[in-house]
N, C-alpha and C positions, 0 to 999 in steps of 0.2 A: 466183411459183419459179416453174421455169423448166422442161421438159417434164425436163430428165435430172434436176431436182431433185427432179422427183415421182417418176421413177424410180427413184433412189436410193434416195430415202425408201420406198419399196414395196419396193425388192428387200431393203431392211432390216430394217424390219420384216416381211417374208416367213421372213428367217433367223431374227428372235429364235420366228416363230411355232413354228416346228421345231425349235429348241433345246425352248421351252415343249411342246409336242406328244413328245417322244424324249423326255422326263424324263419326265411322263404317265406313256407309254407300259413306260420302266423298272420308274416306280415303284410302279401298275400293275398289272405281267407277276408281281413280284414271289408276290402270294398265289400267283397260276396253281402258279409253281414248285413254292411252300408245299403246293399243294391237296393237287399230283398226286403229290408226296412220300408224305406222306401219307399219302391212300391208300394209296399202293403199302407201306406200311410197316406201313398197319393202328391208328395212332397219330399225335397231334395232335407232324407233326414241324416245325422251323425249320431249314432247310437252310444250311450256308453261303453258298450263291446269293443266298439273301432279302436277306442282308444288303449283299452289296454292293451289286447291284440297287439296293438302297433310299439308298447312298450313290451311286451313280449319279446313280437317277432323282431324290434330293433336291436335290447340284448344279446337276443343270442347272435343276431350280424352286428351285431358289436362285439364279439366273446372272435366269431368265428374272424373278424379284419384282424382284429389285432393278432393272432391268432397268427398268420397267414402276414402280419406286419404291410399292412396294405396303408398307409398312410389316409388317404381317400375318402374310402371305404371308411378310416373310423372317426373322420371329422364328420363326414354326411351322418351317421349313425349317431354320436353322441348328440351332436347340435340338437336332431330330433331326439333325442329321449328331453332334455327338455321341455320341447314343446310337450310332447305325450304328456312328460308328468304335472305340466299347470294346468291344464286341462284334465288334466283328473283329479285335481284336486278344486280348480274352477265350479267341478261338477261335487263332488263330496261337499261345495260350499253351500252350493246351493241346495244341495236338500240336507243338510240343518239347517239350512233356514228354513226352509219350507214346513218342519216336521214341528219347528216353535210355532209358527203359524203363520 
C-alpha cells in the first residue's frame, strides 16, 4: 500500500467518523431540546424539533452503520426512521387542520 493510498484511506475513515459523530450529536441533542422545552413549559413536551433532530441524527447514524456493515445498528436506525417520519407527518397534518380552522 502506498503512502497516498494510506492517506486516502485515513481521509475516508475520518470523514465517516465525522458523519457518525454528527449523527450522535444530533441524536443526543434532541434530548437536550426536549428537556429545555419541558422545563420552560413546566410539563413533559416533545417539541417538533425533537422529531427533526431524530430524523437527521438517525439518518446520519444509519449511513455510518451501513458503512460499518453493522446489521444490529442498521436495523435499529432503519426502524427508528419510520417512527420519526410518521410523527413529522402527523405534526404536518395537525398544522394543516389548524390552518383550515
